[in-house]
C-alpha positions as CSV (number, residue, x, y, z in Angstrom):
1,M,15.5,143.1,-37.4
2,R,17.1,144.6,-34.7
3,A,20.7,144.4,-34.2
4,D,19.6,143.5,-29.9
5,P,16.7,141.9,-30.2
6,V,13.9,141.1,-28.0
7,L,11.9,137.9,-27.6
8,T,8.9,137.5,-25.2
9,L,8.1,134.4,-24.3
10,T,4.2,133.1,-22.9
11,T,3.2,129.8,-21.9
12,D,1.1,127.1,-19.9
13,F,4.0,125.7,-18.4
14,G,4.1,127.1,-14.9
15,Y,6.7,129.1,-13.2
16,D,8.2,126.3,-11.6
17,D,8.2,123.6,-14.7
18,P,12.2,123.7,-16.6
19,F,10.4,123.6,-19.8
20,A,10.7,127.7,-20.3
21,G,14.4,127.6,-19.3
22,V,15.0,124.7,-22.0
23,M,13.4,127.0,-24.5
24,K,15.6,129.8,-23.2
25,G,18.6,127.5,-23.9
26,V,17.6,126.8,-27.2
27,I,17.4,130.6,-28.0
28,L,20.5,131.9,-26.6
29,K,22.8,128.9,-27.7
30,I,21.8,130.1,-31.5
31,N,21.4,133.9,-30.7
32,P,23.7,134.8,-27.5
33,A,22.7,138.8,-28.2
34,A,19.0,137.9,-27.9
35,T,17.3,139.7,-24.7
36,I,14.4,137.4,-23.5
37,V,11.6,138.5,-21.4
38,D,8.6,136.5,-19.9
39,I,5.5,137.7,-20.1
40,S,4.0,135.1,-18.3
41,H,4.1,131.3,-18.1
42,G,1.1,131.1,-15.6
43,I,-1.7,130.6,-18.6
44,R,-4.2,127.9,-17.7
45,P,-3.2,124.8,-18.9
46,H,-4.1,124.6,-22.8
47,D,-6.4,128.1,-22.3
48,I,-5.6,129.4,-25.9
49,R,-8.2,132.0,-25.1
50,E,-6.7,133.3,-22.1
51,A,-3.2,133.1,-24.0
52,A,-4.7,134.9,-26.8
53,Y,-6.1,137.6,-24.3
54,T,-2.5,138.0,-22.1
55,I,-0.1,138.6,-25.7
56,G,-3.0,140.6,-26.9
57,M,-3.1,143.3,-23.9
58,N,1.1,142.9,-23.8
59,F,2.8,142.9,-26.9
60,Q,2.2,146.9,-27.5
61,Y,4.2,147.9,-24.7
62,F,7.4,146.4,-26.1
63,P,9.7,148.0,-28.5
64,S,9.0,147.6,-32.6
65,N,10.0,144.5,-34.3
66,T,10.1,142.6,-30.3
67,I,9.6,138.8,-31.2
68,H,7.0,137.3,-29.3
69,L,7.0,133.5,-29.0
70,V,3.5,131.7,-27.8
71,V,3.3,128.2,-26.4
72,V,0.0,127.4,-25.3
73,D,-0.7,124.1,-27.7
74,P,-2.9,121.5,-26.3
75,G,-2.7,120.3,-30.4
76,V,1.1,119.7,-30.1
77,G,2.4,117.0,-32.5
78,S,-1.1,117.3,-34.4
79,G,-2.1,118.7,-38.0
80,R,-2.0,122.0,-36.7
81,R,0.4,124.4,-38.6
82,P,3.0,126.5,-36.7
83,L,3.0,130.0,-38.3
84,L,5.2,133.0,-37.7
85,V,3.6,136.3,-38.1
86,E,3.9,139.6,-39.1
87,A,1.3,142.7,-37.4
88,D,1.9,146.5,-36.3
89,H,6.0,146.4,-36.4
90,H,6.3,143.2,-33.9
91,Y,6.2,139.9,-34.9
92,F,4.5,136.3,-33.5
93,I,5.9,132.9,-33.4
94,G,3.2,129.8,-32.2
95,P,1.2,127.3,-33.0
96,D,-1.8,128.2,-35.4
97,N,-5.0,127.3,-33.3
98,G,-6.4,130.5,-32.1
99,V,-3.7,132.0,-29.8
100,F,-2.9,134.9,-32.1
101,S,-7.0,136.2,-32.4
102,Y,-6.5,138.8,-30.7
103,I,-3.9,140.3,-32.7
104,Y,-5.5,139.6,-35.9
105,R,-8.3,141.3,-34.5
106,M,-6.6,144.8,-33.0
107,C,-4.0,144.2,-36.5
108,P,-6.2,144.6,-39.2
109,H,-3.8,145.4,-41.4
110,I,-1.6,142.5,-40.8
111,M,1.5,142.4,-43.1
112,Q,2.1,138.5,-43.6
113,I,1.6,135.3,-42.1
114,V,4.2,132.3,-42.7
115,H,3.4,128.6,-41.9
116,I,6.9,127.4,-40.7
117,T,7.9,124.2,-42.8
118,S,11.9,125.0,-43.5
119,A,12.7,121.7,-41.4
120,H,16.5,122.9,-41.5
121,Y,16.0,126.0,-38.7
122,F,14.4,123.2,-36.3
123,L,16.3,120.8,-33.7
124,S,18.3,117.9,-35.6
125,S,15.1,115.9,-33.6
126,V,12.2,116.9,-33.2
127,S,9.6,115.7,-30.6
128,P,5.7,115.7,-30.8
129,T,5.6,116.4,-27.5
130,F,7.9,119.4,-27.1
131,Q,7.8,121.5,-30.1
132,G,8.0,125.1,-28.3
133,R,11.9,123.5,-27.1
134,D,12.4,121.9,-31.6
135,I,10.8,124.3,-33.3
136,F,9.2,127.7,-32.2
137,A,12.2,128.3,-30.2
138,P,15.0,127.9,-32.7
139,V,12.6,129.5,-35.6
140,A,12.3,132.7,-32.9
141,A,16.1,132.6,-32.5
142,W,17.2,132.3,-36.1
143,F,15.0,134.8,-37.2
144,S,15.7,137.1,-34.7
145,R,19.4,136.9,-36.5
146,G,17.8,139.3,-39.3
147,L,16.9,136.1,-41.5
148,P,13.6,137.3,-43.5
149,M,10.5,135.9,-43.1
150,E,10.3,134.2,-46.4
151,R,13.0,131.4,-45.6
152,F,10.8,130.0,-43.1
153,G,7.7,129.1,-45.2
154,E,5.2,130.1,-47.3
155,P,2.5,132.7,-46.9
156,V,-1.2,131.5,-46.0
157,S,-3.9,133.6,-45.2
158,D,-6.5,130.7,-43.6
159,Y,-5.2,130.7,-40.0
160,Q,-7.3,129.7,-37.5
161,I,-9.4,132.7,-34.9
162,I,-11.0,131.5,-31.9
163,P,-14.8,133.2,-32.3
164,M,-15.1,136.5,-30.2
165,S,-17.7,138.3,-29.9
166,V,-17.9,142.7,-29.8
167,P,-19.6,144.6,-28.4
168,K,-22.9,145.9,-29.4
169,L,-24.6,149.5,-29.3
170,S,-29.1,149.1,-29.5
171,A,-31.2,151.2,-30.7
172,E,-32.1,152.2,-27.4
173,G,-28.7,153.5,-26.7
174,L,-27.6,150.2,-24.2
175,L,-24.1,148.7,-25.4
176,V,-24.0,145.3,-24.7
177,G,-20.7,143.0,-24.3
178,E,-19.8,139.9,-22.1
179,V,-17.1,138.9,-19.7
180,I,-14.3,137.7,-21.5
181,H,-11.4,136.9,-18.9
182,I,-10.7,136.4,-15.2
183,D,-7.8,137.3,-13.6
184,R,-5.9,135.3,-11.0
185,F,-7.1,138.3,-8.8
186,G,-10.6,136.8,-9.5
187,N,-11.2,140.8,-11.2
188,A,-14.0,139.8,-14.1
189,I,-12.7,141.9,-17.3
190,T,-15.1,142.4,-20.4
191,N,-14.9,142.9,-23.9
192,I,-16.2,146.8,-23.4
193,T,-13.5,149.4,-23.9
194,T,-13.3,152.9,-24.1
195,T,-13.1,152.6,-27.3
196,E,-17.1,151.4,-27.5
197,L,-17.6,153.1,-24.4
198,T,-17.2,156.7,-26.8
199,M,-20.4,155.1,-28.1
200,L,-22.6,155.9,-26.2
201,P,-24.9,158.7,-26.6
202,D,-24.1,162.0,-24.8
203,F,-20.7,160.2,-23.7
204,E,-18.7,163.2,-24.3
205,N,-20.8,165.2,-21.9
206,R,-19.6,163.2,-19.4
207,S,-22.8,161.8,-18.5
208,P,-22.9,159.4,-15.3
209,L,-23.0,155.6,-16.7
210,R,-25.1,153.1,-15.2
211,I,-23.3,149.4,-15.3
212,L,-25.1,146.3,-15.1
213,L,-23.4,142.6,-14.7
214,K,-26.2,140.0,-15.1
215,E,-28.8,142.5,-14.6
216,Q,-27.2,143.2,-11.2
217,E,-26.3,147.7,-11.3
218,V,-22.6,147.9,-10.3
219,P,-21.0,150.8,-9.0
220,L,-18.1,152.1,-11.2
221,Q,-15.1,153.3,-9.3
222,E,-11.6,154.9,-10.4
223,F,-9.4,152.6,-8.5
224,Y,-9.4,149.8,-6.6
225,A,-9.0,150.9,-3.3
226,Q,-12.6,152.6,-3.5
227,G,-14.0,149.6,-3.2
228,E,-12.8,149.2,0.0
229,D,-16.6,148.6,1.9
230,S,-16.3,144.8,0.3
231,R,-19.1,145.1,-2.4
232,L,-18.6,144.2,-6.1
233,C,-17.3,147.7,-7.9
234,S,-16.5,148.5,-11.6
235,L,-13.5,150.6,-13.2
236,I,-11.6,151.1,-16.4
237,N,-9.0,149.2,-15.9
238,S,-5.1,149.7,-17.0
239,S,-5.9,148.0,-20.8
240,G,-8.9,150.4,-21.2
241,H,-11.3,147.3,-20.3
242,L,-14.3,147.4,-18.0
243,E,-13.4,145.5,-15.5
244,F,-15.5,144.4,-12.2
245,F,-13.5,144.1,-8.8
246,M,-13.8,143.8,-5.0
247,F,-11.1,145.0,-3.2
248,Q,-9.2,142.7,-1.9
249,G,-11.4,139.9,-2.3
250,R,-12.5,137.8,-5.6
251,A,-15.1,139.3,-7.5
252,A,-15.8,136.1,-9.8
253,D,-15.6,133.8,-6.9
254,Q,-18.0,135.6,-4.4
255,N,-20.1,136.7,-6.9
256,K,-20.4,133.7,-9.5
257,I,-19.3,135.5,-12.2
258,A,-18.0,133.1,-15.4
259,I,-17.0,134.2,-18.7
260,G,-19.7,134.4,-21.0
261,D,-21.6,136.3,-18.7
262,P,-23.5,139.2,-20.0
263,V,-22.7,142.9,-19.3
264,S,-24.5,146.6,-20.4
265,V,-24.0,149.7,-20.3
266,M,-26.2,152.9,-20.6
267,I,-26.1,156.9,-19.7
268,T,-28.1,157.6,-16.7
269,R,-30.6,160.4,-17.6
270,G,-31.3,163.0,-15.2
């Protein structure tokens, strides 16, 4: 483990709630050398899918051996398992409810997944309603001190995964995907990435793309300000995903875009 461990926090607590601060206190009491970074406390309440997307899009920008603590846990206190995951030189701690689904998809070579059962690394009194404080935070702190994964429990392979659609290329050369996330600006992000776009015939020749959202053609731009006439536009965002936006507007609200709406991309032929 790193001598100067980095731990990230992703929760649905809200930025004005003290719960995240309490978790930080637990971590620092066990390991004062830890550096704690907030990824987000603005996940919509109980939205496991949004949390999975958020950690999946952000973890790769942190140093190797970073420990990512994710507490979006509508099943807190139930029989769902707490997990410690090693993947792509990073570690993830959180509930076994699908919150690491993007990690499992993006990192096919998962090194190890452990069901956390070693109660002597928990706080002495565990509340069934705040296991982020009593289980996940202290386990992350002890793990950051260099303890091996096997100290915390037994390996498992039957972890939970949220069903996620994958873009498909039709025989006619049509790439079909869907909206998977709507951010706080009202931008609609799809599951079509630059990787899938390269599957299109003639893509390597930089042929123009025709993009349709719910069968409505949407122009492709390079950056947000190019949509200054307040029309619905699309671009490839900083994470490499096809995204729909309105410049200084809320594309999802103003165009009634919802998660699951169909998106298709094709090459425009001359």
